[in-house]
KEMI-866099 format. One line per field, with one value per residue (C-alpha): residue number from 1; chain; z, x, y. Coordinates in nm, 4 decimals, padded with zeros to 6 digits. Layout:
k	NUM, ...;
c	A, ...;
up	Z, ...;
east	X, ...;
north	Y, ...;
% end
This chain:
k	1, 2, 3, 4, 5, 6, 7, 8, 9, 10, 11, 12, 13, 14, 15, 16, 17, 18, 19, 20, 21, 22, 23, 24, 25, 26, 27, 28, 29, 30, 31, 32, 33, 34, 35, 36, 37, 38, 39, 40, 41, 42, 43, 44, 45, 46, 47, 48, 49, 50, 51, 52, 53, 54, 55, 56, 57, 58, 59, 60, 61, 62, 63, 64, 65, 66, 67, 68, 69, 70, 71, 72, 73, 74, 75, 76, 77, 78, 79, 80, 81, 82, 83, 84, 85, 86, 87, 88, 89, 90, 91, 92, 93, 94, 95, 96, 97, 98, 99, 100, 101, 102, 103, 104, 105, 106, 107, 108, 109, 110, 111, 112, 113, 114, 115, 116, 117, 118, 119, 120, 121, 122, 123, 124, 125, 126, 127, 128, 129, 130, 131, 132, 133, 134, 135, 136, 137, 138, 139, 140, 141, 142, 143, 144, 145, 146, 147, 148, 149, 150, 151, 152, 153, 154, 155, 156, 157, 158, 159, 160, 161, 162, 163, 164, 165, 166, 167, 168, 169, 170, 171, 172, 173, 174, 175, 176, 177, 178, 179, 180, 181, 182, 183, 184, 185, 186, 187, 188, 189, 190, 191, 192, 193, 194, 195, 196, 197, 198, 199, 200, 201, 202, 203, 204, 205, 206, 207, 208, 209, 210, 211, 212, 213, 214, 215, 216, 217, 218, 219, 220, 221, 222, 223, 224, 225, 226, 227, 228, 229, 230, 231, 232, 233, 234, 235, 236, 237, 238, 239, 240, 241, 242, 243, 244, 245, 246, 247, 248, 249, 250, 251, 252, 253, 254;
c	A, A, A, A, A, A, A, A, A, A, A, A, A, A, A, A, A, A, A, A, A, A, A, A, A, A, A, A, A, A, A, A, A, A, A, A, A, A, A, A, A, A, A, A, A, A, A, A, A, A, A, A, A, A, A, A, A, A, A, A, A, A, A, A, A, A, A, A, A, A, A, A, A, A, A, A, A, A, A, A, A, A, A, A, A, A, A, A, A, A, A, A, A, A, A, A, A, A, A, A, A, A, A, A, A, A, A, A, A, A, A, A, A, A, A, A, A, A, A, A, A, A, A, A, A, A, A, A, A, A, A, A, A, A, A, A, A, A, A, A, A, A, A, A, A, A, A, A, A, A, A, A, A, A, A, A, A, A, A, A, A, A, A, A, A, A, A, A, A, A, A, A, A, A, A, A, A, A, A, A, A, A, A, A, A, A, A, A, A, A, A, A, A, A, A, A, A, A, A, A, A, A, A, A, A, A, A, A, A, A, A, A, A, A, A, A, A, A, A, A, A, A, A, A, A, A, A, A, A, A, A, A, A, A, A, A, A, A, A, A, A, A, A, A, A, A, A, A, A, A, A, A, A, A;
up	00.6921, 00.5314, 00.1755, -00.0679, -00.1945, -00.4630, -00.4719, -00.8672, -00.8386, -00.9149, -01.2342, -01.3166, -01.2052, -01.4119, -01.7325, -01.6572, -01.6213, -02.0399, -02.1275, -01.9514, -02.1807, -02.4459, -02.6952, -03.0059, -03.1431, -02.9469, -02.5988, -02.3472, -02.1139, -01.8927, -01.9080, -01.5892, -01.6681, -01.7966, -01.4648, -01.2360, -01.4585, -01.4190, -01.0272, -01.0349, -01.1846, -00.9523, -00.6661, -00.5342, -00.3951, -00.4284, -00.6702, -00.5398, -00.6808, -00.5424, -00.7814, -00.6552, -00.6960, -00.9126, -01.0883, -01.0717, -01.1619, -01.1781, -01.3976, -01.4593, -01.7345, -01.5613, -01.2789, -01.5476, -01.7403, -01.4470, -01.3248, -01.6659, -01.6921, -01.3126, -01.1524, -00.8021, -00.5971, -00.6898, -00.3753, -00.4784, -00.2486, -00.2374, -00.0665, 00.0895, -00.1149, -00.3246, -00.6378, -00.5514, -00.4057, -00.7620, -00.9235, -00.6851, -00.7636, -01.0972, -01.1200, -00.8160, -00.7102, -00.4691, -00.1838, -00.1201, 00.1505, 00.2334, 00.2662, 00.3997, 00.0832, 00.0330, -00.3054, -00.1401, -00.0226, -00.1850, -00.0834, 00.2141, 00.5079, 00.8051, 00.8603, 00.8306, 01.1308, 01.1482, 01.4749, 01.4249, 01.1026, 01.2055, 01.0810, 00.7243, 00.6932, 00.7924, 00.5133, 00.2499, 00.3918, 00.3637, 00.0159, -00.0644, 00.1124, -00.0806, -00.4120, -00.2481, -00.1990, 00.1033, 00.2579, 00.4760, 00.6741, 00.6502, 01.0159, 01.2450, 01.4730, 01.7639, 01.9400, 01.9257, 01.5587, 01.5124, 01.7651, 01.5271, 01.2263, 01.3556, 01.4522, 01.0975, 00.9277, 00.8028, 00.7627, 00.7174, 00.9063, 00.7315, 00.9681, 00.8641, 00.9073, 00.8067, 01.2112, 01.2048, 00.8642, 00.9627, 01.3190, 01.3366, 01.6600, 01.8200, 02.0919, 01.8534, 01.6385, 01.9539, 02.0442, 01.7004, 01.6709, 02.0449, 01.9049, 01.5724, 01.8226, 02.0423, 01.7609, 01.5603, 01.8266, 01.9210, 01.5669, 01.5441, 01.8599, 01.7155, 01.4304, 01.1702, 00.9062, 00.9880, 00.7007, 00.7024, 00.4450, 00.3967, 00.3791, 00.4397, 00.2705, 00.2156, 00.5223, 00.7895, 00.7053, 00.9221, 01.2490, 01.1780, 01.1068, 01.4231, 01.6552, 01.4936, 01.5057, 01.2899, 00.9953, 00.6461, 00.3525, 00.3413, 00.0839, -00.0465, -00.3159, -00.3772, -00.2265, -00.4967, -00.8119, -00.7066, -00.6837, -00.9992, -01.1920, -01.1093, -01.1207, -01.2936, -01.1477, -01.0875, -00.9203, -00.7084, -00.6095, -00.5844, -00.3354, -00.1084, -00.0880, 00.0096, 00.3204, 00.4094, 00.4028, 00.5799, 00.7722, 00.8512, 00.4535, 00.3734, 00.0191, -00.1695, -00.3625, -00.7164;
east	-00.9241, -00.7367, -00.7214, -00.4365, -00.3655, -00.0801, 00.1405, 00.2602, 00.4848, 00.7726, 00.6225, 00.6644, 01.0209, 01.1264, 00.9526, 01.0849, 01.4316, 01.4299, 01.1647, 01.1313, 00.9968, 00.9279, 00.6782, 00.6753, 00.6927, 00.5219, 00.4128, 00.6805, 00.7029, 00.6482, 00.2845, 00.1396, -00.2281, -00.1461, 00.0151, -00.2687, -00.5031, -00.3170, -00.3257, -00.6863, -00.7370, -00.4642, -00.7249, -00.5740, -00.8465, -00.7081, -00.4168, -00.2239, -00.0163, 00.1766, 00.1791, 00.5160, 00.5562, 00.8593, 00.6910, 00.9597, 00.7622, 00.3693, 00.2676, -00.0595, -00.1507, -00.1228, -00.3712, -00.5875, -00.5988, -00.6345, -00.9029, -01.0600, -00.9681, -00.9583, -01.2739, -01.1134, -01.0596, -00.7929, -00.5956, -00.3964, -00.1154, 00.0000, 00.1518, -00.0941, -00.0405, -00.2568, -00.1216, -00.1797, -00.5413, -00.6081, -00.4789, -00.6860, -01.0039, -00.9335, -00.8956, -01.1210, -00.9760, -01.2084, -00.9121, -00.6513, -00.3691, -00.2044, 00.1768, 00.4866, 00.7392, 01.0826, 01.2353, 01.5480, 01.4215, 01.4201, 01.1022, 00.8495, 01.0718, 00.8070, 00.4356, 00.2727, 00.2914, -00.0888, -00.0337, 00.1500, -00.0509, -00.3957, -00.5906, -00.4057, -00.4871, -00.8402, -00.8647, -00.7297, -00.9578, -01.2747, -01.1821, -01.1382, -01.4416, -01.6409, -01.5795, -01.6609, -01.3048, -01.2046, -00.9311, -00.6418, -00.3520, -00.0325, 00.0820, 00.3551, 00.1841, 00.1228, -00.1678, -00.1095, -00.1051, -00.4137, -00.6250, -00.4995, -00.6226, -00.9305, -00.9531, -00.8769, -01.1613, -00.9499, -01.1830, -00.9067, -00.5325, -00.2459, 00.0053, 00.3924, 00.5256, 00.8819, 00.9933, 00.8684, 01.0599, 01.3710, 01.4017, 01.6902, 01.6638, 01.3653, 01.3351, 01.2862, 01.0782, 00.8331, 00.8099, 00.7246, 00.4524, 00.3307, 00.3241, 00.1293, -00.1398, -00.2324, -00.2192, -00.4506, -00.7021, -00.7184, -00.7887, -01.0596, -01.2137, -01.2218, -01.4021, -01.1153, -01.0591, -00.7011, -00.4638, -00.0485, 00.2073, 00.5749, 00.8331, 00.6130, 00.7018, 00.6701, 00.8984, 00.7781, 00.4151, 00.3304, 00.3989, 00.2322, -00.0660, -00.0657, 00.0093, -00.1785, -00.5516, -00.8358, -00.6247, -00.8429, -00.6014, -00.2285, -00.0794, 00.2474, 00.4680, 00.8395, 00.8278, 00.5836, 00.6867, 01.0643, 00.9223, 00.7185, 01.0529, 01.0925, 00.7897, 00.5397, 00.3068, 00.0006, 00.1826, 00.3568, 00.0113, -00.1236, 00.1578, 00.1028, -00.2845, -00.2131, 00.0004, -00.2495, -00.5212, -00.3179, -00.0248, 00.0918, 00.1812, 00.5683, 00.7061, 00.9056, 01.1690, 01.2072;
north	-01.3213, -01.0020, -00.9526, -00.8715, -00.5295, -00.5213, -00.2518, -00.2399, 00.0453, -00.1531, -00.3242, 00.0659, 00.0920, -00.1902, -00.0193, 00.3359, 00.2036, 00.1483, 00.3609, 00.6694, 00.9411, 00.6768, 00.8766, 00.6198, 00.2890, -00.0179, 00.0232, 00.0451, -00.3001, -00.4482, -00.2942, -00.1887, -00.2103, -00.6057, -00.6709, -00.5432, -00.7296, -01.0487, -00.9806, -00.9002, -01.2504, -01.4127, -01.3084, -00.9671, -00.7909, -00.4092, -00.2776, -00.0019, 00.2563, 00.5565, 00.8442, 01.0176, 01.3865, 01.3158, 01.0560, 00.8027, 00.4923, 00.5380, 00.7914, 01.0134, 00.7840, 00.4667, 00.5849, 00.7049, 00.3339, 00.1510, 00.3109, 00.2280, -00.1479, -00.2805, -00.4171, -00.4169, -00.1018, 00.1367, 00.2729, 00.5593, 00.6594, 00.9846, 01.3047, 01.5194, 01.8274, 02.0625, 01.9107, 01.5552, 01.6234, 01.7373, 01.4446, 01.2354, 01.4147, 01.4079, 01.0439, 00.9617, 00.6401, 00.4323, 00.4860, 00.7529, 00.6510, 00.9868, 00.8989, 01.1021, 01.1513, 01.2853, 01.2673, 01.1894, 00.8258, 00.4876, 00.4113, 00.5293, 00.5635, 00.6069, 00.6705, 01.0091, 01.2040, 01.3445, 01.4337, 01.7076, 01.8210, 01.7488, 02.0765, 02.0765, 01.6907, 01.7518, 01.9774, 01.7139, 01.4403, 01.6760, 01.7442, 01.3789, 01.2736, 01.5411, 01.3478, 01.0034, 00.9008, 00.6802, 00.8149, 00.6146, 00.7552, 00.5901, 00.5726, 00.4475, 00.1959, 00.4311, 00.5337, 00.8826, 00.8386, 00.6296, 00.8680, 01.1622, 00.9847, 00.9219, 01.3068, 01.4169, 01.1998, 00.9080, 00.5984, 00.3443, 00.3182, 00.1738, 00.0505, 00.0851, -00.2175, -00.1292, -00.1093, -00.4948, -00.5944, -00.4292, -00.6044, -00.7905, -00.9675, -01.1633, -00.9026, -00.6083, -00.7991, -00.8929, -00.5317, -00.4371, -00.6896, -00.5872, -00.1889, -00.3017, -00.5399, -00.2556, 00.0264, -00.2413, -00.2861, 00.0867, 00.1580, -00.1177, 00.0112, 00.3473, 00.2210, 00.2073, -00.0175, -00.1702, -00.2069, -00.2759, -00.2569, -00.1970, -00.4364, -00.7590, -01.0622, -01.4659, -01.5237, -01.2744, -01.2760, -01.5506, -01.4262, -01.1031, -01.2242, -01.4351, -01.1508, -00.8720, -00.8316, -00.6876, -00.6791, -00.6127, -00.5335, -00.6203, -00.3898, -00.6023, -00.5064, -00.5457, -00.9200, -01.0307, -00.8326, -00.9509, -01.3263, -01.2754, -01.2132, -01.5808, -01.7819, -01.5498, -01.2869, -01.5084, -01.7725, -01.4999, -01.3697, -01.7107, -01.7893, -01.4988, -01.5721, -01.8898, -01.7677, -01.5274, -01.7830, -02.0663, -01.9246, -02.2318, -02.2926, -02.2409, -02.1074, -02.3393, -02.2245, -02.3373;
% end
């Protein structure tokens, strides 16, 4: 049964909308660490944050404080740059997920092209492994990218589920599920841990779980944080965990 990794970036997005650069008075809210600990108590098995180069939401102080406070593993998403490797070596999260990054994008728009950058990414992976940090590659569900991630030394692949989440027809949805199923099976055969994330939510998760094998961790953020605005974070996490454990369940709106 897959575990839930909660991406709390958008807790920080809400904070930064009002308190960006705030340096005095009461701590800005909402509190990222408090949110992570609530999610941990509700059953999230991992907390994920993306430390972007433009620091649009998560800040270095968040990563540092989360590393001190959490009992569950911290997964740090980051671009595969020298500056971000330095940050990872400083904070030493349990896992680093290498992602593509563009300052113009609203959110990560596709998987990392490991196959075209394997030599450089192998060096990045080696640096992180030397610090005993697990390395994940956020990739599109393509066999070529799975194999490249394996060759560059990643222990984990996270399948980018955006294509599935954005599919607007049954045919397109089925095509995406088939791609993910093949990629997950191939990654598992190579000995890689298989994670997935991006755009998964309370209504599209069931079919994904039914069709894609060998899933270890589902990294979900926006859907849970959006739901939490209405019902609270602990309940939003619990509802998602119920769907993971019992895919036949349906989310009941208030």
